[in-house]
C-alpha positions as CSV (number, residue, x, y, z in Angstrom):
1,M,12.9,-24.2,-25.9
2,T,12.0,-25.0,-22.4
3,T,14.4,-27.8,-22.3
4,I,17.3,-25.5,-23.2
5,K,16.2,-23.0,-20.5
6,N,16.0,-25.8,-17.9
7,L,19.5,-26.9,-19.0
8,F,20.9,-23.5,-18.3
9,R,19.1,-23.2,-14.9
10,D,20.4,-26.5,-13.7
11,E,23.1,-25.8,-11.0
12,A,23.9,-29.4,-10.0
13,G,27.1,-29.4,-12.0
14,A,28.2,-26.1,-10.4
15,T,27.7,-27.6,-6.9
16,A,29.7,-30.7,-7.8
17,I,32.6,-28.5,-9.1
18,E,32.5,-26.5,-5.8
19,Y,32.7,-29.7,-3.8
20,G,35.6,-30.8,-5.9
21,L,37.5,-27.6,-5.4
22,I,36.9,-27.8,-1.6
23,A,38.2,-31.4,-1.6
24,A,41.2,-30.4,-3.6
25,L,42.0,-27.6,-1.2
26,I,41.7,-29.9,1.8
27,A,44.0,-32.4,0.1
28,V,46.7,-29.8,-0.6
29,A,46.5,-28.5,3.0
30,A,46.8,-32.1,4.3
31,I,49.8,-32.8,2.1
32,V,51.6,-29.6,3.2
33,G,50.9,-30.3,6.8
34,M,52.1,-33.9,6.5
35,Q,55.3,-32.9,4.8
36,A,56.1,-30.4,7.6
37,L,55.3,-33.0,10.2
38,G,57.4,-35.6,8.4
39,T,60.4,-33.3,8.4
40,S,60.0,-32.6,12.1
41,L,59.7,-36.2,12.9
42,N,62.7,-37.1,10.8
43,T,64.8,-34.5,12.7
44,T,63.5,-35.7,16.1
45,F,64.2,-39.4,15.4
46,G,67.6,-38.5,13.9
47,G,68.5,-36.8,17.2
48,V,67.2,-39.8,19.2
49,S,69.2,-42.2,17.0
50,T,72.4,-40.1,17.5
51,T,71.9,-40.0,21.3
52,L,71.3,-43.7,21.5
53,N,74.4,-44.4,19.3
54,T,76.5,-42.1,21.5
55,A,75.2,-43.8,24.7
56,N,75.8,-47.2,23.3
57,A,79.4,-46.5,22.4
């Protein structure tokens, strides 16, 4: 009986799940940020490429 009570009182699994959720949230935020930055960099380098091609012609 005490073993079952101790099993239900153990919060180590809950803590691991919380850390997993935090890590997942950070990963999603990083992916969204990198996608926005990637789009911005693509636009910037596209403009630079166009300017260089125009100056070279």
